[in-house]
ROLUMRO-639763 format. One record per residue (C-alpha): residue in one letter; y, z, x. Coordinates in steps of 0.05 Angstrom, whole numbers, padded with zeros to 5 digits, always signed. Each point is the difference from the previous one (the first is absolute). Last residue first. Layout:
N
AYZX
...
//
This chain:
458
X-00593+00993-00925
X-00056+00037+00036
X+00023+00048+00049
X+00054+00021-00043
X-00034+00005-00070
X-00049+00035+00036
X+00055+00046+00029
X+00026+00007-00072
X-00031+00060-00022
X+00014+00036+00062
X-00050+00064+00012
X-00041-00041+00045
X+00052-00008+00047
X+00000+00074+00016
X+00055+00010+00061
X+00018+00072-00041
X+00076-00019-00013
X-00018-00077-00015
X-00061+00013-00050
X+00046+00054-00030
X+00059-00053-00007
X-00044-00047-00025
X-00036+00045-00050
X+00073+00029-00017
X+00026-00084-00014
X-00070-00009-00048
X+00012+00063-00041
X+00077-00018-00006
X-00026-00068-00019
X-00053+00024-00052
X+00049+00051-00038
X+00058-00062-00003
X-00053-00043-00035
X-00023+00053-00046
X+00073+00019-00017
X+00025-00072-00010
X-00058-00017-00038
X+00016+00058-00050
X+00069-00023-00006
X-00023-00057-00023
X-00045+00024-00054
X+00056+00039-00022
X+00048-00055-00005
X-00057-00046-00035
X-00005+00059-00053
X+00076+00009-00005
X-00007-00072-00024
X-00058+00005-00038
X+00031+00053-00044
X+00011-00038-00065
X-00035+00037-00057
X-00056-00012-00055
X+00018-00077+00010
X-00075-00018+00000
X+00008-00039+00062
X+00043+00062+00031
X-00044+00042-00012
X-00059-00034+00028
X+00046-00014+00058
X+00022+00073+00010
X-00080+00027-00008
X-00014-00051+00064
X+00061+00022+00034
X-00025+00075-00003
X-00071-00023+00017
X+00037-00032+00071
X+00043+00061+00004
X-00050+00055+00001
X-00039-00036+00051
X+00060-00010+00051
X+00019+00072-00013
X-00074+00027+00013
X+00004-00049+00061
X+00067+00029+00026
X-00023+00071-00013
X-00061-00009+00048
X+00048-00033+00058
X+00037+00066-00008
X-00057+00033+00023
X-00007-00048+00051
X+00071+00012+00022
X-00007+00076+00006
X-00064-00010+00044
X+00041-00050+00041
X+00073+00036+00005
X-00041+00064+00021
X-00033-00043+00056
X+00070-00026+00021
X+00032+00065+00001
X-00060+00028+00040
X-00001-00057+00049
X+00083+00004+00006
X-00006+00066+00019
X-00053-00012+00054
X+00038-00054+00026
X+00068+00035+00000
X-00026+00067+00035
X-00036-00052+00053
X+00061-00037+00010
X+00041+00066+00010
X-00055+00017+00054
X+00003-00071+00033
X+00078+00008-00004
X-00002+00065+00041
X-00049-00029+00053
X+00043-00050+00011
X+00058+00048+00011
X-00039+00043+00044
X-00013-00067+00036
X+00073-00020+00006
X+00017+00065+00025
X-00043+00000+00057
X+00019-00068+00023
X+00071+00024-00007
X-00021+00064+00039
X-00033-00046+00057
X+00053-00046+00014
X+00055+00063+00006
X-00048+00031+00043
X-00010-00061+00042
X+00085-00009+00002
X+00018+00067+00017
X+00016-00006+00077
X-00042-00063+00022
X-00030+00023+00069
X-00061-00027+00039
X-00030-00060-00028
X-00045-00029+00043
X-00001-00081+00003
X-00061-00028+00044
X+00020-00060+00029
X-00055-00052+00025
X+00014-00052+00052
X+00017-00079+00007
X+00043-00029+00050
X+00019-00075+00021
X+00054-00037+00033
X+00012+00061+00044
X+00065+00008+00026
X+00004+00070+00029
X+00011-00028+00071
X-00027-00077+00010
X+00050-00029+00041
X+00058+00029-00047
X+00007-00070-00032
X+00069+00014-00052
X-00016-00036-00067
X-00059+00035-00017
X-00059-00024-00051
X-00038+00046-00038
X-00077+00019-00022
X-00018+00059-00041
X-00066+00031-00019
X-00006+00068-00032
X-00060+00043-00040
X+00022+00057-00037
X-00028+00068-00011
X+00039+00049-00045
X+00004+00071+00013
X-00016+00050-00059
X+00066+00037-00038
X-00003-00056-00054
X-00068+00033-00022
X+00031+00053-00044
X+00038-00056-00039
X-00064-00039-00004
X-00042+00059-00029
X+00061+00011-00054
X+00003-00069-00018
X-00085+00002-00005
X+00019+00058-00051
X+00048-00036-00036
X-00050-00068-00008
X-00058+00050-00028
X+00042+00035-00056
X+00028-00070-00009
X-00069-00023-00014
X-00015+00059-00046
X+00057-00022-00049
X-00033-00072+00000
X-00067+00029-00024
X+00042+00049-00051
X+00020-00057-00032
X-00063-00047+00000
X-00030+00072-00036
X-00075+00002+00021
X-00009+00054+00051
X+00051+00055-00029
X-00022-00022-00068
X-00075+00013+00008
X+00004+00069-00021
X+00050-00012-00063
X-00040-00055-00026
X-00059+00046-00003
X+00039+00057-00027
X+00030-00051-00055
X-00066-00022-00025
X-00014-00087-00005
X+00033-00028-00055
X-00046-00056-00025
X+00017-00075+00006
X+00047-00034-00059
X-00025-00052-00032
X+00071-00018-00040
X+00000+00006-00083
X+00027-00054-00001
X-00010-00065+00029
X+00062-00015+00052
X+00065-00027-00031
X+00024-00068+00006
X+00069-00015+00026
X+00027-00068-00028
X+00070-00014+00037
X+00024+00023+00069
X+00051-00040+00026
X+00007-00023+00072
X+00058+00007+00049
X-00014+00079+00002
X-00062-00012+00036
X-00017+00049+00045
X-00048+00032-00046
X+00038+00063-00013
X+00060-00039-00019
X-00040-00043-00043
X-00023+00059-00043
X+00072+00030+00001
X+00015-00075-00037
X-00051+00010-00048
X+00019+00075-00013
X+00075-00015-00010
X-00019-00066-00050
X-00048+00044-00045
X+00047+00065+00001
X+00059-00062-00026
X-00050-00004-00053
X-00011+00076-00014
X+00075+00012+00000
X+00019-00053-00059
X-00064+00035-00036
X+00036+00067+00005
X+00068-00036-00018
X-00045-00025-00066
X-00029+00070-00011
X+00068+00029-00002
X+00039-00058-00043
X-00070+00004-00051
X+00005+00078+00005
X+00077-00004-00025
X-00020-00055-00061
X-00043+00040-00027
X+00050+00059-00009
X+00051-00044-00023
X-00053-00022-00052
X-00012+00072-00015
X+00070+00018-00007
X+00012-00063-00048
X-00047+00031-00053
X-00067-00033-00015
X-00026-00028-00069
X+00076-00021-00027
X-00030-00076-00006
X+00039-00022+00065
X-00020+00061+00036
X-00072-00015-00014
X+00012-00063+00035
X+00036+00024+00063
X-00059+00050+00010
X-00050-00046+00002
X+00041-00039+00051
X+00006+00063+00050
X-00070+00014-00008
X-00016-00077+00021
X+00049+00021+00059
X-00036+00066+00012
X-00065-00030+00007
X+00020-00061+00039
X+00042+00051+00055
X-00060+00044+00004
X-00055-00058+00014
X+00056-00026+00047
X+00007+00064+00040
X-00081+00015+00002
X+00002-00077+00027
X+00045+00007+00048
X-00022+00070+00021
X-00068-00042+00015
X+00033-00047+00045
X+00034+00061+00035
X-00063+00034+00014
X-00033-00063+00028
X+00060-00013+00034
X-00007+00071+00032
X-00065-00002+00018
X+00011-00050+00049
X+00057+00023+00035
X-00047+00066+00006
X-00051-00043+00027
X+00052-00029+00050
X+00017+00065+00026
X-00069+00021+00002
X-00016-00064+00048
X+00063+00029+00038
X-00027+00064+00012
X-00066-00034+00038
X+00051-00032+00042
X+00040+00055+00018
X-00069+00035+00017
X-00021-00062+00038
X+00067+00006+00041
X-00010+00074+00006
X-00064-00009+00037
X+00028-00056+00043
X+00063+00046+00028
X-00061+00058+00002
X-00036-00039+00045
X+00067-00030+00044
X+00016+00072+00008
X-00069+00025+00025
X-00004-00061+00049
X+00071+00026+00020
X-00017+00067+00013
X-00053-00031+00043
X+00035-00046+00037
X+00046+00060+00019
X-00055+00039+00019
X-00034-00049+00043
X+00065-00011+00029
X+00012+00074+00029
X-00074+00012+00020
X+00010-00006+00080
X+00049-00046+00012
X-00043-00051+00025
X+00013-00069+00028
X+00070-00022-00020
X+00011-00074+00028
X+00058-00015+00047
X+00021-00070+00021
X+00062-00005+00035
X+00032-00070+00029
X+00054+00000+00049
X+00067-00041+00016
X+00049+00032+00067
X+00068-00005+00006
X+00023+00032+00070
X+00056-00043+00021
X+00044+00041+00049
X-00028-00045+00064
X+00002+00030+00061
X-00082-00023+00016
X-00013+00041+00071
X-00018+00065-00041
X+00020+00067+00045
X+00079+00008-00023
X-00024-00003-00068
X+00034-00050-00047
X+00052+00016-00054
X-00035-00017-00064
X+00020-00048-00060
X-00059+00003-00049
X-00021-00055-00052
X-00063+00022-00031
X-00045-00038-00048
X-00063+00041-00031
X-00053-00038-00038
X-00037+00045-00033
X-00080-00001-00026
X-00033+00049-00035
X-00072+00015-00016
X-00019+00023-00067
X-00014+00079-00014
X+00060-00004-00045
X-00024-00052-00045
X-00054+00045-00030
X+00060+00044-00030
X+00041-00053-00017
X-00060-00032-00044
X-00013+00067-00024
X+00079-00004-00026
X-00009-00075-00031
X-00063+00033-00037
X+00041+00048-00035
X+00053-00042-00011
X-00051-00051-00041
X-00024+00056-00037
X+00064+00020-00024
X+00015-00073-00017
X-00061+00001-00035
X+00025+00061-00043
X+00068-00035-00020
X-00040-00064-00013
X-00037+00044-00055
X+00058+00015-00037
X+00037-00070+00016
X-00062-00035-00035
X-00036-00038+00050
X-00071+00027-00011
X+00022-00032-00068
X-00053+00034-00061
X-00020-00075-00024
X-00076+00022-00005
X+00018+00062-00043
X+00046-00046-00048
X-00051-00048-00011
X-00058+00050+00000
X+00041+00031-00060
X+00007-00050-00037
X+00058-00064-00010
X+00001-00051-00049
X+00025-00033+00025
X-00001+00006+00079
X+00055+00006+00044
X+00034-00066+00009
X-00006-00034+00075
X+00044+00023+00061
X+00050-00054+00013
X+00050-00010-00060
X+00030+00046-00045
X-00004-00005-00074
X+00053-00036-00040
X-00041-00029-00049
X-00044+00058-00001
X+00062+00044-00017
X+00014-00045-00068
X-00069-00010-00029
X+00001+00085+00010
X+00069+00011-00025
X-00020-00031-00068
X-00073+00026-00019
X+00019+00081-00004
X+00060-00016-00033
X-00042-00031-00063
X-00038+00062-00014
X+00047+00034-00048
X+00009-00070-00032
X-00083+00005-00006
X-00002+00063-00024
X+00042-00016-00058
X-00030-00069-00018
X-00066+00033-00002
X+00037+00065-00042
X+00020-00052-00047
X-00073-00031-00005
X-00028+00063-00013
X+00058+00021-00055
X-00011-00056-00042
X-00057+00042-00045
X+00050+00068-00006
X+00052-00041-00020
X-00049-00032-00057
X-00017+00065-00020
X+00066+00026-00003
X+00028-00055-00045
X-00058+00005-00046
X+00015+00088-00008
X+00067-00010-00017
X-00012-00028-00070
X-00049+00065-00017
X+00048+00050+00026
//
């Protein structure tokens, strides 16, 4: 044993340098593609900030993202429909040109057969006794619902950006963890190969360590791919697919989270504060106004009319007035089953809107309970993550000491476990933050958002 000890000691003292070189080689792929893609970046919009912080991402939540533009298009369509309803009360002016051939009346001196004429007719609705008002009111409710839905969609997209941002951070931590694991496996494999040459380790053990190393190598490759994929997904969420997301900084952990209100209080106020439920109530109100408008279609309609004309035949002032004006009252008398059909469709639409509101209430209450329980469980898990981090910090200090005195060589595994603990801690914090964000959006209480201050003061 004595001739082997000096060699083993020398090898152990060289390992820190060898490991540093190995880690540099493993991290090299991260630096190469960044330079190449940066050189070929898109023009037009400026580059994304580097490094990027949470406030930078939230500040750049794009209102023109396709997901938000769909809701904006719905609002614009609702506004256009409302304007079309209001425009029905506008005055209408028509020109009428008639080319007519007649057989002259025997009592008329003018025997010409050309009775062509031209006229201008102006008409304006004065009153339809409540029908237009009901339709306009329904359109206003639909427009307000569409506006609230657009704001809700934008807030959901904000959470989507946060999700993509956290995925990038977790992908970076996973890559660091898997790199540590592969490096430790590589060192163990090399050590076993050296001992195998001296007959101290069997071939089976060498093959086992080689297999573990290859498995971790594949895992690290996938982690590297996840880094690129999550960055691309974040760029897409920011509506900047032509821009490269490079360094992403994590917020200070642990996060400063607000106090969690009582569940019963949140449930009691949910119906009046939830943005989604408020939008659904607007749809119900719009449907109710449509029912009133459908029933009002049997009411009279009062118009003001004015007409000015020119006639080819001169009848000597008989029934040829160059200008006329008057009031016209249209009274519906009979239209078969059309009225009942219109009212029936409007009532059915109102029943559907009421049912959708009831279903949304059930979903909102269940979702609120789910988020509430998730937050409580994650807060407990947060304590676990903190204790795990403290334990791993102490354990790696012990491992470094033992490594320095060459008592045992498990420093690599200790570093892997510390990286895993950091990943678990960050994942817990990010899940908790997203749960708070979703609860804030569902309940309409902005003070429950951990990043609301960051968003307002980036």
